[in-house]
C-alpha positions as CSV (number, residue, x, y, z in Angstrom):
1,M,85.4,134.2,70.2
2,K,86.4,130.8,71.6
3,S,84.1,129.2,74.2
4,V,85.3,127.0,77.0
5,I,83.6,125.0,79.6
6,I,85.6,124.0,82.7
7,I,84.6,121.3,85.1
8,G,85.9,121.7,88.6
9,S,86.8,124.9,90.4
10,G,89.7,124.1,92.7
11,I,92.9,126.1,92.2
12,L,93.5,124.5,88.7
13,G,90.0,125.1,87.4
14,A,89.6,128.6,88.9
15,S,93.1,129.5,87.3
16,T,92.1,128.1,84.0
17,A,88.8,130.0,84.0
18,Y,90.5,133.3,84.9
19,E,93.2,132.8,82.3
20,A,90.7,131.9,79.5
21,A,88.4,134.8,80.4
22,K,91.4,137.1,80.4
23,R,92.2,136.1,76.9
24,G,88.6,136.9,75.7
25,A,87.1,133.5,75.7
26,E,83.5,132.8,76.7
27,V,83.9,130.8,79.8
28,T,81.6,128.6,81.9
29,L,83.0,127.2,85.2
30,I,81.0,124.3,86.7
31,D,81.5,122.7,90.1
32,R,79.3,120.7,92.4
33,E,81.4,121.7,95.4
34,D,82.1,118.3,97.0
35,P,83.2,118.4,100.7
36,G,86.9,117.8,101.0
37,Q,88.1,119.9,98.0
38,A,91.9,120.0,98.6
39,T,92.1,123.8,97.6
40,G,89.5,124.8,100.1
41,A,91.1,123.0,103.0
42,A,94.8,123.8,102.3
43,A,97.4,126.3,103.2
44,G,100.3,126.3,100.9
45,I,104.0,127.0,100.8
46,V,105.4,128.5,97.6
47,C,109.0,127.3,97.9
48,P,110.0,124.7,95.3
49,W,113.7,125.6,95.2
50,I,114.8,123.5,98.2
51,S,112.8,120.4,97.3
52,Q,114.9,117.2,97.0
53,R,112.7,115.8,94.2
54,R,114.9,115.1,91.3
55,N,112.3,115.1,88.5
56,K,113.1,118.0,86.3
57,A,109.7,118.2,84.6
58,W,108.0,118.5,88.1
59,Y,110.5,121.2,89.1
60,G,109.9,123.2,85.9
61,L,106.2,123.5,86.8
62,A,106.7,124.3,90.4
63,K,109.5,126.9,89.6
64,N,107.4,128.6,87.0
65,G,104.5,128.5,89.4
66,A,106.5,130.3,92.1
67,A,107.8,132.8,89.5
68,Y,104.3,133.5,88.2
69,Y,102.6,134.3,91.5
70,P,103.7,138.0,91.9
71,E,102.5,138.8,88.5
72,L,99.2,137.0,89.0
73,I,98.5,138.5,92.4
74,Q,99.1,142.0,91.1
75,A,96.6,141.4,88.2
76,L,94.0,140.1,90.6
77,E,94.3,143.0,92.8
78,A,93.9,145.3,89.8
79,L,90.5,143.5,89.2
80,G,89.4,144.3,92.7
81,Q,90.3,141.0,94.3
82,Q,92.2,142.1,97.4
83,E,91.8,138.9,99.5
84,T,94.2,136.7,97.6
85,G,95.6,134.9,100.6
86,Y,99.2,135.2,99.3
87,K,102.1,136.9,101.0
88,Q,105.9,136.7,100.6
89,V,107.1,136.0,104.1
90,G,110.1,133.7,103.6
91,I,110.6,130.1,105.0
92,V,112.6,128.5,107.6
93,S,113.2,124.9,106.9
94,I,113.9,123.3,110.3
95,H,115.8,120.1,110.1
96,E,119.0,118.3,111.4
97,D,122.2,119.4,109.8
98,S,122.7,116.6,107.2
99,K,119.2,117.4,105.6
100,L,120.0,121.1,105.8
101,D,123.4,120.6,103.9
102,K,121.5,119.0,101.0
103,M,118.8,121.6,100.9
104,E,121.3,124.4,100.9
105,E,123.4,122.8,98.2
106,K,120.3,122.3,96.1
107,A,119.1,126.0,96.7
108,R,122.3,127.5,95.8
109,E,122.6,125.4,92.7
110,R,119.2,126.6,91.5
111,R,119.5,130.1,92.5
112,E,121.1,131.4,89.4
113,E,118.2,130.4,87.3
114,A,115.6,131.4,90.0
115,P,116.7,134.7,91.4
116,E,113.0,135.1,92.7
117,M,114.0,132.7,95.5
118,G,115.9,135.8,97.1
119,E,118.3,135.4,100.0
120,V,119.4,132.0,101.1
121,E,120.9,131.9,104.6
122,R,121.9,129.0,107.0
123,L,120.6,129.8,110.4
124,S,121.7,128.5,113.8
125,P,119.1,127.2,116.3
126,E,119.2,130.6,118.1
127,E,118.9,132.5,114.8
128,T,116.1,130.2,113.8
129,Q,114.1,131.1,117.0
130,Q,114.6,134.8,116.3
131,R,112.8,134.4,113.0
132,F,110.2,131.8,114.2
133,P,109.9,132.0,118.0
134,F,108.0,128.7,118.3
135,A,111.0,126.8,117.0
136,T,113.0,124.3,119.1
137,G,116.5,125.2,120.2
138,S,117.8,121.9,119.0
139,Y,117.7,122.3,115.2
140,G,119.0,125.0,112.8
141,S,117.3,125.9,109.6
142,L,117.7,127.1,106.1
143,Y,116.1,130.5,105.5
144,V,114.8,131.4,102.0
145,S,113.5,135.0,101.7
146,G,111.5,134.7,98.5
147,A,109.2,131.9,99.8
148,A,105.5,132.7,100.2
149,R,102.5,131.5,101.9
150,V,99.1,131.1,100.2
151,E,95.7,130.3,101.7
152,G,93.9,128.0,99.2
153,H,90.3,129.1,99.4
154,S,91.2,132.8,99.3
155,V,93.3,132.5,96.1
156,R,90.7,130.3,94.5
157,N,87.9,132.7,95.3
158,A,90.0,135.6,94.1
159,L,90.6,133.8,90.8
160,I,86.9,133.0,90.3
161,G,85.9,136.6,91.2
162,A,88.3,137.9,88.6
163,A,87.0,135.5,86.0
164,V,83.3,136.4,86.6
165,K,84.3,140.1,86.4
166,L,85.8,139.4,83.1
167,G,82.5,137.7,81.9
168,A,82.8,134.1,83.1
169,E,79.6,132.3,84.4
170,K,79.9,130.1,87.5
171,V,77.4,127.3,87.6
172,H,76.8,125.0,90.6
173,G,75.8,121.5,89.8
174,H,76.9,117.9,88.7
175,A,78.4,117.9,85.2
176,E,77.8,115.3,82.6
177,L,79.3,115.3,79.1
178,V,77.0,115.9,76.2
179,V,78.1,113.6,73.3
180,E,76.9,113.8,69.6
181,G,78.1,110.7,67.7
182,T,81.6,110.3,68.9
183,K,82.3,114.0,69.7
184,V,81.9,115.7,73.1
185,V,80.0,119.0,72.3
186,G,79.0,120.3,75.8
187,V,78.0,119.6,79.4
188,K,74.8,119.1,81.3
189,A,74.6,120.7,84.6
190,D,72.0,122.4,86.9
191,G,69.2,121.3,84.6
192,R,70.7,123.1,81.6
193,E,72.9,122.2,78.7
194,F,76.1,124.2,77.9
195,Y,77.8,124.0,74.6
196,A,81.4,125.1,73.8
197,D,84.4,124.8,71.4
198,S,86.5,123.2,74.2
199,I,85.6,121.2,77.4
200,V,88.1,121.1,80.2
201,S,88.3,118.7,83.2
202,T,90.0,119.9,86.2
203,G,88.1,117.8,88.7
204,G,91.1,116.7,90.7
205,A,90.4,113.6,92.8
206,W,86.8,113.3,91.6
207,A,87.7,113.6,87.8
208,A,87.5,110.0,86.8
209,E,83.7,109.6,86.9
210,L,83.3,112.4,84.2
211,F,85.0,110.1,81.6
212,E,83.1,106.8,82.3
213,P,80.4,107.4,79.7
214,L,83.2,107.6,77.1
215,G,84.4,104.2,78.1
216,L,87.6,105.7,79.6
217,H,89.0,105.0,83.1
218,M,91.1,107.8,84.5
219,K,93.6,106.4,87.0
220,V,93.5,109.2,89.6
221,V,92.8,108.4,93.3
222,P,92.4,110.6,96.4
223,Q,95.1,111.1,98.8
224,K,93.7,112.3,102.2
225,A,95.2,115.2,104.1
226,Q,94.3,116.2,107.6
227,I,95.1,119.8,108.6
228,L,95.1,121.5,112.0
229,Q,94.0,125.0,112.8
230,L,95.6,126.7,115.9
231,H,95.6,130.1,117.5
232,A,98.5,131.5,119.4
233,E,97.0,134.4,121.4
234,G,99.1,137.6,121.3
235,A,101.7,136.3,118.9
236,P,102.5,138.8,116.2
237,T,102.4,136.2,113.5
238,E,101.5,138.3,110.4
239,D,105.0,138.5,109.1
240,W,106.5,135.3,110.5
241,P,108.1,133.0,107.9
242,V,106.5,129.6,107.1
243,A,108.2,126.7,108.7
244,M,108.9,123.4,107.2
245,V,109.6,120.6,109.6
246,P,110.6,116.9,109.3
247,Y,108.3,114.3,107.9
248,G,107.0,116.5,105.2
249,L,104.9,118.7,107.5
250,Y,104.5,122.5,107.6
251,I,103.5,125.3,109.9
252,V,101.9,128.3,108.3
253,P,101.3,131.5,110.5
254,F,98.8,134.0,109.3
255,S,97.7,137.2,110.9
256,D,96.4,137.6,114.6
257,G,98.0,134.4,115.9
258,R,96.2,132.1,113.4
259,I,98.3,129.1,112.5
260,V,97.6,126.1,110.1
261,A,99.7,122.8,110.7
262,G,99.7,119.8,108.6
263,A,99.3,117.7,106.7
264,T,99.0,113.9,106.6
265,H,99.5,112.0,103.3
266,E,97.0,109.0,103.4
267,N,96.8,106.9,100.3
268,D,94.2,104.3,101.3
269,A,91.4,106.4,103.0
270,G,89.3,107.0,99.9
271,F,86.9,110.0,100.4
272,D,86.6,109.5,104.1
273,T,86.3,113.0,105.6
274,K,86.5,112.1,109.3
275,L,89.4,113.3,111.4
276,T,91.3,110.5,113.0
277,A,93.2,110.2,116.3
278,G,96.2,108.8,114.4
279,G,96.2,111.6,111.8
280,I,96.0,114.3,114.5
281,H,98.6,112.6,116.7
282,H,101.1,112.4,113.8
283,I,100.7,116.2,113.0
284,L,101.0,117.3,116.6
285,D,103.9,114.9,117.5
286,K,106.1,116.0,114.6
287,T,105.3,119.7,114.7
288,L,105.8,120.0,118.4
289,D,109.1,118.3,118.3
290,A,110.3,121.0,115.9
291,A,108.2,123.8,117.2
292,P,107.5,123.2,121.0
293,G,106.4,126.8,121.4
294,L,103.1,125.7,119.8
295,A,102.2,123.5,122.8
296,A,100.4,126.4,124.4
297,A,98.4,127.3,121.3
298,E,94.6,126.9,121.3
299,W,93.3,124.1,119.0
300,T,90.5,125.9,117.0
301,G,89.6,123.4,114.4
302,A,90.7,120.9,111.7
303,A,89.8,119.9,108.1
304,T,90.3,117.2,105.6
305,G,91.0,117.6,102.0
306,F,91.7,115.1,99.1
307,R,94.6,115.7,96.8
308,P,94.5,114.1,93.3
309,S,97.2,111.4,93.1
310,I,98.5,109.5,90.1
311,Q,101.1,106.7,89.9
312,S,103.8,108.8,88.4
313,A,103.5,111.6,91.0
314,L,104.0,114.0,88.0
315,P,101.2,116.2,86.8
316,V,99.7,115.5,83.5
317,I,98.0,117.9,80.9
318,G,96.8,117.5,77.4
319,P,93.9,116.4,75.1
320,V,92.0,113.4,76.3
321,P,92.8,110.4,74.0
322,G,90.4,110.2,71.2
323,H,88.7,113.6,71.8
324,A,90.5,116.5,70.2
325,N,88.4,119.2,71.9
326,L,88.3,117.6,75.4
327,F,91.2,118.5,77.6
328,A,92.3,117.6,81.2
329,A,95.0,118.3,83.7
330,N,95.5,116.4,86.9
331,G,97.8,114.9,89.5
332,L,99.2,118.1,91.1
333,G,99.1,116.4,94.5
334,S,100.6,118.4,97.3
335,S,102.1,120.9,94.9
336,G,98.7,122.1,93.8
337,L,98.9,125.6,95.4
338,T,102.4,126.2,94.0
339,A,102.1,125.0,90.4
340,G,98.2,125.2,90.0
341,P,98.0,128.8,88.7
342,F,100.8,128.3,86.1
343,L,99.5,125.0,85.0
344,G,96.0,126.6,84.7
345,Q,97.4,129.2,82.5
346,Q,98.9,126.5,80.2
347,L,95.6,124.7,80.2
348,A,93.7,127.8,79.2
349,K,96.1,128.3,76.4
350,L,95.7,124.7,75.2
351,A,91.9,125.0,75.2
352,I,91.8,128.2,73.2
353,G,94.6,127.2,70.8
354,E,97.4,129.5,71.9
355,P,101.1,128.4,72.0
356,L,102.2,126.9,75.3
357,D,105.3,127.7,77.5
358,I,105.8,124.0,78.4
359,D,106.6,120.8,76.5
360,L,103.4,118.7,76.6
361,S,105.3,115.6,76.0
362,L,106.9,115.8,79.4
363,Y,103.4,115.6,81.0
364,G,101.8,113.0,78.8
365,I,98.2,112.5,79.8
366,E,97.7,109.2,77.9
367,E,99.3,107.3,80.8
368,I,96.5,107.9,83.2
369,F,93.7,106.8,80.8
370,E,92.8,103.2,79.8
371,R,89.8,102.1,77.8
372,E,87.3,100.1,79.8
């Protein structure tokens, strides 16, 4: 039986733990639960097919992530995890016509190889309001029926719960690598030492400090996201589609009128968790322009999270340079909830020696490490 230690239990670490445990590995999942974990704060949109990003390697991960979700959710529910936070509700992408033209062209181009995207339909402003009543009457939208919403903390907890049911151990504590000679053999955490065949870093924005004792600098930085929580009393929002609106913002309706709106992309804030007037204003200004019906919603809260960001804006995965049994994946950024479960599956396969479904050379991890 292979043994694996995973450091970090966001969407990527939780997925890796579940996938490794499902394959019969002895799994230890370690996390110190820093405030501002991106997965815990975020609500996600699973709809990569209309993205205008041209990078084929990124799209491959995101597309595979979207396709994997239904199978994953079914497996989690079979293990007793009913609260996954995932539901296929479709999406309305509310924009001006020239933007919608490009989205529609891209979606129809990709549909043949991604039938899971479902129906693609161009909607008038009036038709958009029928599907998403908060919408403005000034913009039309592109509707994609196969899109889904996912709540970060719910799907993460479901993955961890399933992993534990399959035999994994969850440990709370600060992780430090145990090195014998030049080989990483285990991890210290919670006053104990854990040893394993493979050690996996999924520490997201905080991952760099783990590698400092090895003389390696990992070039990952936090990107701050501020996210608003609203409540629209009496609105039957359970089955409403997610809305994408200009400036890269989203509106995610859940049941009982609960709505999440966000998010900012702040590259120079470090790990500052405070909510700012500028960030909140940006979200409200742009979302209310596209969805003025939200103006009457109650503001019930807000949160901050820190996405892991790397210079290439393309996720990386692979063995850490110079350490054959030490693995890492990082850099998912704002696509974490879409691609995280699929990338976690690949990372688990890598750690236990199974063949992968991706070409590792496309996501070369060497570029984010430099020797100090």
